[in-house]
C-alpha positions in Angstrom: 187.2 125.3 130.4 188.1 123.5 133.9 190.8 120.9 134.0 190.4 117.1 135.4 193.5 118.4 137.4 191.8 121.3 138.7 188.7 119.2 139.3 190.6 116.8 141.3 192.7 119.5 143.3 189.2 121.2 144.2 187.8 118.0 145.7 190.9 117.5 147.7 190.7 120.9 148.7 187.1 120.2 150.2 187.7 116.8 151.3 190.5 118.3 153.9 187.6 121.5 154.9 185.3 118.8 156.0 187.8 117.0 157.5 189.1 119.8 159.9 185.6 120.5 160.9 185.0 116.8 161.7 188.0 116.7 163.6 186.8 120.1 165.6 183.5 118.1 166.6 181.2 119.4 164.3 179.0 117.7 161.5 180.6 118.5 157.8 179.7 117.0 154.7 179.6 117.7 150.7 176.1 119.1 149.8 174.2 119.7 146.6 175.1 119.3 143.1 178.6 117.4 143.6 177.0 114.6 145.4 174.3 114.5 142.3 177.2 114.4 140.0 179.5 112.0 142.3 175.9 109.6 142.2 175.8 110.1 138.4 180.0 109.5 138.3 179.9 112.6 136.4 183.1 115.1 137.0 182.0 118.5 139.3 183.0 121.8 139.1 183.1 122.6 142.7 182.5 121.2 146.1 180.3 122.9 148.6 180.2 122.1 152.1 177.8 121.9 155.0 178.0 121.8 158.5 176.9 122.0 161.7 179.5 124.5 162.5 178.4 128.6 162.8 180.1 131.0 160.7 181.6 132.2 163.5 183.4 128.6 164.3 184.1 128.3 160.5 186.2 131.2 160.6 187.9 130.7 164.2 189.2 127.2 162.5 190.5 128.5 158.9 193.2 131.0 158.6 191.9 132.4 155.2 188.0 132.8 155.3 185.8 135.4 153.5 182.5 136.4 155.4 180.7 137.0 151.7 177.3 135.4 152.8 177.6 135.3 156.7 174.2 136.6 157.1 173.0 133.6 155.6 175.5 131.6 157.2 177.7 130.9 154.4 181.6 131.3 154.5 184.4 131.3 151.9 187.2 128.9 153.0 190.2 129.5 151.2 192.2 126.0 151.1 195.3 125.1 148.8 194.4 128.3 146.2 190.6 127.2 146.0 187.3 128.8 147.2 185.4 126.2 149.2 181.7 127.6 150.2 180.6 126.2 153.7 177.1 127.0 154.5 175.8 126.0 157.9 172.8 123.7 158.0 169.7 126.4 158.1 165.9 126.6 157.3 164.8 129.5 155.5 162.0 131.7 156.9 159.5 133.7 154.4 161.1 134.9 151.3 160.1 138.7 150.4 161.7 139.4 147.0 161.5 135.8 145.3 165.1 135.5 145.7 166.2 135.9 149.2 164.9 134.6 152.6 163.5 137.4 155.2 165.5 135.7 157.8 167.0 132.2 158.5 167.6 130.1 161.4 170.1 127.2 162.0 169.0 123.8 161.9 169.7 119.9 161.1 171.2 118.2 158.1 167.5 117.0 157.0 165.9 120.6 157.4 168.5 122.1 155.5 168.0 119.2 152.9 164.3 120.1 152.5 164.5 123.9 152.1 166.8 123.3 149.0 165.2 123.8 145.5 165.3 119.6 143.6 165.5 116.2 145.2 168.8 115.7 143.0 170.4 118.5 144.8 169.3 117.8 148.1 171.9 114.9 149.0 174.7 115.2 151.1 177.8 113.0 151.2 180.4 112.1 154.2 184.0 111.4 152.4 185.4 110.4 155.3 182.9 107.3 155.8 181.5 107.1 152.4 177.7 107.2 153.2 175.4 109.3 151.5 172.6 111.2 153.3 169.2 111.3 151.4 166.2 113.1 153.4 164.5 113.8 149.9 164.5 111.0 147.6 167.0 112.7 145.3 169.0 109.2 145.0 165.7 107.5 143.7 165.3 110.6 141.5 168.5 110.4 139.9 168.0 106.9 139.2 165.0 107.4 137.7 166.1 110.4 135.6 163.4 112.7 137.2 163.8 116.7 138.2 161.4 117.1 141.0 161.2 119.9 143.1 161.5 119.1 147.1 158.1 119.2 148.5 155.5 121.8 147.3 156.9 122.9 143.7 154.7 125.9 143.8 156.1 126.9 147.2 159.6 126.2 145.5 159.3 128.4 142.7 157.7 131.1 144.7 160.7 131.3 147.3 163.5 131.7 144.2 161.7 132.4 140.8 165.1 131.8 138.8 164.4 128.0 139.9 161.9 127.8 137.0 164.4 128.4 134.7 167.4 125.9 136.5 164.6 123.1 136.3 164.6 123.4 132.9 168.6 123.5 132.7 168.9 120.5 134.9 166.2 118.5 132.9 168.2 118.8 129.6 171.4 118.6 130.7 170.9 115.5 132.0 168.3 114.3 129.9 166.0 113.9 132.5 162.3 114.2 132.3 160.4 116.9 134.7 158.1 115.3 137.3 154.3 116.3 136.3 153.5 118.6 139.1 157.0 120.1 139.0 156.2 120.9 135.2 152.9 122.0 135.9 153.9 124.7 138.2 156.5 126.3 136.1 154.0 126.2 133.2 151.3 128.1 135.6 154.0 130.5 137.2 156.1 131.2 134.0 155.2 134.8 134.3 156.9 135.3 137.6 160.4 134.9 135.6 160.0 138.6 134.8 160.3 139.7 138.2 163.8 138.5 138.1 166.6 140.4 137.1 167.9 140.6 133.8 171.4 139.6 135.0 170.3 136.4 136.8 168.5 135.6 133.5 171.4 135.9 131.3 173.6 134.0 133.5 170.9 130.6 133.5 170.7 131.0 129.9 174.4 131.5 129.3 174.7 128.1 131.3 172.0 126.5 129.3 173.5 127.7 125.7 177.2 126.6 126.9 176.0 123.0 127.3 175.9 120.1 124.7 171.9 120.0 125.5 171.1 123.9 124.6 168.8 122.7 122.0 166.7 120.6 124.4 166.9 123.4 126.8 165.6 125.8 124.7 162.7 123.5 123.6 161.8 122.9 127.3 161.8 126.7 127.5 159.2 127.1 124.8 157.1 123.8 126.2 156.7 125.3 129.4 156.1 128.9 128.6 159.0 130.2 129.9 160.9 131.2 126.1 157.3 133.2 125.7 158.4 135.2 128.6 162.2 135.6 128.3 162.7 135.8 124.7 159.3 136.5 122.7 161.1 137.2 119.6 162.5 133.5 119.2 159.0 132.0 120.4 157.6 133.8 117.4 160.0 132.0 115.2 157.0 128.9 115.7 155.1 128.1 112.4 157.0 130.7 110.2 157.7 128.6 106.7 160.7 128.7 104.7 161.5 127.7 101.3 162.0 123.8 101.2 164.5 123.5 98.9 166.6 125.6 101.4 165.0 124.6 104.3 163.9 120.9 104.3 163.9 120.8 107.9 161.1 122.8 108.5 160.1 126.0 109.9 162.3 128.8 111.5 162.1 127.4 114.9 163.0 124.0 114.0 165.9 125.0 112.2 167.2 127.3 115.1 167.1 124.3 117.3 169.6 122.2 114.7 171.4 124.9 114.1 171.9 124.6 118.3 172.6 120.8 117.9 175.4 121.2 115.1 177.0 123.9 117.5 180.6 122.5 118.8 181.7 123.8 121.9 180.7 127.4 121.6 181.2 130.4 124.0 178.0 132.3 124.8 178.0 134.8 122.4 178.4 132.4 119.4 175.6 130.5 120.6 173.5 133.1 121.2 174.2 134.6 117.7 173.1 131.3 116.4 170.0 131.2 118.7 169.3 134.6 117.2 170.7 134.5 113.7 167.3 134.3 112.3 165.4 136.2 114.6 164.6 139.0 112.0 162.7 136.3 109.8 159.2 136.6 111.2 159.0 140.4 110.6 160.1 140.1 106.7 158.2 137.0 106.2 156.5 137.5 102.5 154.7 134.9 100.3 154.8 135.6 96.3 152.8 133.0 94.9 154.9 129.6 95.3 157.5 131.4 96.8 158.7 132.4 100.3 160.8 135.6 100.7 162.5 137.0 103.9 163.8 140.5 102.5 166.7 141.8 104.3 166.1 139.8 107.4 169.5 139.8 108.4 169.5 143.7 109.0 166.2 143.4 111.0 167.8 140.8 112.5 170.7 142.7 113.8 168.4 145.3 115.2 166.1 143.0 117.4 169.5 141.2 118.4 170.8 144.1 119.7 167.4 144.9 121.6 167.5 141.6 123.2 171.2 142.0 124.2 170.6 145.3 125.7 167.2 143.7 127.4 169.5 140.9 128.7 172.0 143.1 130.2 175.0 141.5 128.3 178.5 142.9 128.1 178.8 145.4 125.3 181.4 143.3 123.7 179.3 139.9 123.9 176.6 142.3 122.3 178.3 143.4 119.6 179.7 140.3 118.7 176.0 138.7 118.8 174.6 141.6 116.6 177.4 141.3 114.3 177.0 137.3 113.5 173.5 138.3 113.3 173.9 140.8 110.4 177.0 138.8 108.9 175.6 135.1 109.0 174.6 134.8 105.5 177.7 136.1 104.2 179.7 132.9 103.6 177.5 132.3 100.4 179.2 135.2 98.6 182.7 134.6 99.6 183.4 132.9 96.1 182.3 136.3 94.4 184.4 138.5 96.9 187.5 140.5 96.1 190.7 139.6 98.0 190.7 142.7 99.8 187.1 142.0 101.3 187.6 138.5 101.9 191.2 139.5 103.9 189.1 142.2 106.2 186.1 139.1 106.8 189.1 136.6 108.0 190.8 139.7 109.7 187.5 140.4 111.9 188.0 139.3 116.0 184.9 137.4 115.6 185.3 135.3 112.4 186.4 131.9 114.1 182.3 132.6 115.7 181.0 133.2 112.2 182.7 130.2 110.9 181.2 127.9 113.5 177.8 129.6 113.2 177.8 129.3 109.0 179.0 125.5 109.6 175.9 124.9 112.1 173.7 126.9 110.1 174.3 124.9 106.9 174.2 121.4 108.3 171.1 122.1 109.6 169.6 122.9 106.5 170.8 121.8 103.2 174.1 120.0 104.7 175.8 121.9 102.2 179.1 122.9 103.3 181.2 123.8 100.3 181.0 127.7 101.3 182.2 127.2 104.6 184.9 124.6 103.4 185.9 127.5 100.8 186.3 129.7 103.4 188.1 127.6 105.5 190.8 126.4 103.2 190.9 130.0 101.7 191.8 130.9 105.3 194.5 128.2 105.8 196.2 129.2 102.8 196.8 132.7 104.1 199.1 133.6 106.6 198.6 136.3 109.5 200.5 138.9 107.7 198.5 138.6 104.5 195.4 138.8 106.2 196.1 141.7 108.0 199.4 143.7 107.2 200.9 146.5 108.4 199.4 149.6 106.4 202.2 150.8 103.9 200.9 154.4 104.8 199.7 156.1 107.9 198.3 159.6 108.6 201.8 161.0 109.0 203.1 159.9 105.7 200.6 161.9 104.0 201.5 165.2 106.0 204.9 164.4 105.0 203.3 164.4 101.0 202.5 168.0 102.1 198.8 167.0 103.1 196.7 168.7 105.2 194.8 166.3 108.0 190.8 166.1 107.4 188.3 163.9 105.8 190.1 163.2 103.2 192.7 161.4 104.9 190.6 158.7 106.2 189.2 157.8 102.6 192.7 157.9 101.0 194.2 155.5 103.5 191.1 153.5 103.1 191.8 153.0 99.2 195.8 152.5 99.6 194.8 150.0 102.4 192.4 148.1 99.8 194.6 148.1 97.1 197.5 146.6 99.5 195.1 143.9 100.2 194.0 143.1 96.5 198.0 142.6 96.2 198.2 145.6 93.8 200.4 147.9 96.1 203.6 146.4 97.7 205.7 148.9 98.7 205.7 152.4 100.7 206.8 153.6 97.2 203.9 152.0 95.4 201.5 153.2 97.8 202.8 156.9 97.6 202.4 157.0 93.7 199.0 155.5 94.0 197.9 158.4 96.3 199.5 160.8 94.0 197.4 159.1 91.1 194.3 159.0 93.1 195.0 163.1 94.1 195.2 163.6 90.5 191.7 162.1 89.7 193.1 159.8 87.1 191.8 156.6 89.1 189.0 156.7 91.7 189.0 155.2 94.9 189.1 151.3 94.8 
């Protein structure tokens, strides 16, 4: 999370860059999303600068620069610890890969505005005068609450296919409606999102799910046809009925959307785990008379979730967390019947907090019964970290000292000792040694 202090610092640093460019005789403005956010009275995380200065001029003016996008007229300026993106006003020639223009030519502010994606992102602001420059009707659309492609929407989306998802994210995030022709273009061109790299799709999806508007974003992905293209497994949740006594809210898709709404500032893995927690239900749906069953849907769901995470090229850590959340999302309902050792192992899991948040949202989205969640919360608060994850009383070297040879039984013995330790049946190293002797004599089976 970026603090307000960091945001203020970024704005000041960007203003210094604009002022230095203007003092050198160049035109320079804040550009794009930061201008939109200022008009809307929202905080902006970064401030981009657009200028008439060529990349070589920018590099000559500032002591620390990085020419990462010099081919497209973009230079990163290091200012007061911030990386400020400075782009030369440009027009783009033909796009050849659904992402990048084949070439560019430097141009005017108006031409630069008209090559951007949406009117709300096509604004400039001069911090020296307080003047907003609007060549595309962006101010009007912000006030009207509309996401509208600049110019021909079909052309804008064919230039960069990821704009299909960006339009959805902006509309959901701001609570804006999609302009009719823009929405029609997204629906008509939805299959083109398949040409976008998995990494870019995943990054855009992560931004959607990190925002409080995540449920609205998924709904709009669905109504525009994009959900079927990027997450067909989620799309198949629609119309799958559930037992009314447990899910009065409706079908699996409706429940999933409600669960997303109840999340409180989740990370990407938690939000993704919530989106996919019932992804196994369509494949396991059974109706037995008046009863509806989803036998082992959490197991099927885990396998499906792993495939989705792999397809989206999510990080290994995030993928493992999502799969674990899907597999374990119903475990809280069994917590009251768990042995102390099993409950402690659950609490000790790295992703326990994520599971608790999913379980809370899952309950609120269905029966609104938080008793299982509250039980686990209470038990967790009653235990210290040492109780939950104590140092083992015995390790492998201790078994060797007892005259045992390393081998497969080692692991089973140590696991049995640790379970007994977590259950509170063993308190000292000597207790553990005696317990191992008892196990070896066969007088007690592994616990």
